[in-house]
C-alpha positions in Angstrom: -11.8 -2.7 7.6 -12.1 0.8 6.6 -13.4 2.0 3.2 -12.4 5.6 2.3 -13.2 7.5 -0.9 -10.4 9.8 -2.1 -12.2 12.5 -4.1 -9.2 14.5 -5.2 -7.7 12.1 -7.8 -5.1 14.4 -9.2 -3.8 15.5 -5.8 -3.7 12.0 -4.5 -2.0 10.6 -7.5 0.7 13.3 -7.2 1.3 12.2 -3.6 1.4 8.5 -4.6 3.6 8.8 -7.6 5.6 12.0 -7.4 6.5 12.2 -3.7 7.9 9.9 -1.0 4.6 9.8 0.9 4.0 6.1 0.3 7.7 5.0 -0.1 7.9 3.2 3.3 5.3 0.7 2.1 6.0 -2.4 0.1 4.3 -3.1 -3.2 2.6 -6.5 -3.2 1.0 -6.1 -6.6 -0.4 -3.5 -9.0 -2.6 -3.5 -12.1 -2.9 -0.5 -14.3 -5.3 -0.6 -17.2 -4.9 2.0 -20.0 -4.4 1.1 -23.6 -3.3 -2.3 -22.3 -3.3 -3.8 -18.8 0.0 -3.8 -16.9 0.2 -6.3 -14.1 3.1 -5.9 -11.6 4.1 -8.6 -9.1 6.1 -7.0 -6.3 8.1 -10.1 -5.5 11.8 -9.2 -5.9 13.8 -11.2 -8.3 17.1 -11.7 -6.5 18.9 -13.1 -9.5 18.4 -9.8 -11.4 20.2 -7.7 -8.8 24.0 -7.8 -8.4 24.8 -8.8 -4.7 26.1 -5.3 -3.8 23.0 -3.6 -5.3 20.7 -6.1 -3.5 22.4 -5.3 -0.2 22.5 -1.5 -0.9 18.8 -1.5 -1.5 18.3 -3.5 1.7 16.1 -6.1 0.0 17.2 -9.1 2.0 14.4 -10.6 3.9 11.7 -8.5 2.2 8.8 -10.4 0.8 8.0 -7.6 -1.7 9.8 -4.7 -3.3 9.7 -1.3 -1.6 7.3 1.0 -3.4 10.0 3.6 -3.6 11.9 1.4 -6.1 8.9 0.8 -8.4 7.2 4.2 -8.1 9.0 5.9 -11.1 7.9 3.0 -13.4 4.3 3.3 -12.1 4.4 7.0 -12.8 5.6 6.3 -16.3 2.8 3.9 -16.9 0.1 6.3 -15.7 1.3 9.7 -16.9 -0.2 11.1 -20.0 -3.2 13.0 -21.4 -5.8 10.4 -20.3 -6.3 8.8 -17.0 -6.1 5.0 -16.8 -9.5 3.3 -17.1 -8.7 1.6 -13.8 -5.9 0.7 -11.5 -5.2 -1.2 -8.3 -2.3 -1.0 -5.9 -1.8 -3.4 -3.0 0.6 -1.9 -0.5 1.7 -3.3 2.8 3.8 -2.5 5.8 7.4 -3.7 5.7 8.4 -6.3 8.4 10.2 -3.5 10.4 7.2 -1.1 10.2 4.9 -4.0 11.1 7.0 -4.7 14.2 7.0 -0.9 15.1 3.2 -0.7 14.6 2.6 -3.7 16.9 4.9 -2.2 19.5 3.4 1.3 19.4 -0.2 0.0 19.6 0.7 -2.3 22.5 -1.0 -5.1 20.6 -1.2 -8.6 22.1 -0.5 -9.9 18.6 3.1 -10.7 17.5 4.7 -10.5 14.0 4.2 -14.3 13.8 0.4 -13.8 14.1 0.2 -11.3 11.2 0.8 -12.0 7.6 0.4 -8.4 6.5 -1.3 -5.0 7.1 -2.6 -3.7 3.8 -3.6 -0.5 2.0 -5.6 -1.4 -1.1 -6.1 1.4 -3.6 -8.6 0.9 -6.4 -9.6 3.3 -9.1 -12.6 2.4 -11.4 -15.4 4.3 -13.0 -14.0 7.7 -11.8 -13.9 6.7 -8.2 -10.8 6.1 -6.1 -11.3 3.9 -3.0 -8.8 3.1 -0.3 -9.5 0.1 1.9 -7.5 -1.2 4.8 -7.0 -4.8 5.9 -5.0 -7.2 8.0 -4.2 -10.7 7.1 -3.8 -13.0 10.1 -2.0 -16.3 10.4 -4.1 -17.2 13.4 -7.8 -17.1 14.2 -8.9 -14.4 16.6 -12.1 -12.7 17.5 -10.1 -9.7 18.8 -10.5 -6.9 16.3 -8.6 -4.3 18.4 -5.6 -4.3 16.0 -7.9 -3.8 13.0 -9.4 -0.7 14.7 -5.9 0.6 15.6 -4.7 0.0 12.0 -7.8 1.9 10.6 -7.0 4.8 13.1 -3.4 4.9 12.0 -4.3 5.1 8.4 -6.7 8.0 9.0 -3.9 9.8 10.9 -1.5 9.1 8.1 -3.9 10.6 5.5 -4.5 13.7 7.7 -0.8 14.1 8.3 -0.1 14.1 4.6 -3.1 16.3 3.8 -4.9 13.7 1.7 -8.5 14.6 1.4 -10.8 11.6 2.1 -14.4 10.7 2.8 -15.3 7.7 4.9 -17.5 5.4 2.9 -20.5 3.5 4.2 -19.7 0.7 1.8 -19.2 -2.7 3.3 -16.8 -4.7 1.1 
């Protein structure tokens, strides 16, 4: 697991909420605390969407909603004169991106072995922290995939010019 401090809050929030940078992730859950606390569950409600819209948005088989579909609402909840007192976003790779990641890293793990590969964003007391994680369905002492995931996240941040500082915190 990697713990990264993101010191440029405004620049990062712009990338998160105003650009497509994180749109290929799924939103598992979010919590935004300002005047009140907003809690978002990223589980799609199939009965809400007409069948053609469900298919057009390619939601079939996804355990959680693509961040791209909820990003505008998150922006609306956060924008304003004052920053939220705290927030938390739990993003994960879509099943197709998980499969590509396993293939590209030549991992011995299969999609059946992995529940999810996460990015956890937490803002509190003026600090924004990103942590990585993998949830396994099996027990393994092999941590090579964790190391590869951490490496991929660091490359993602560099590619998108997101300023970060690796933290010595153990969570």
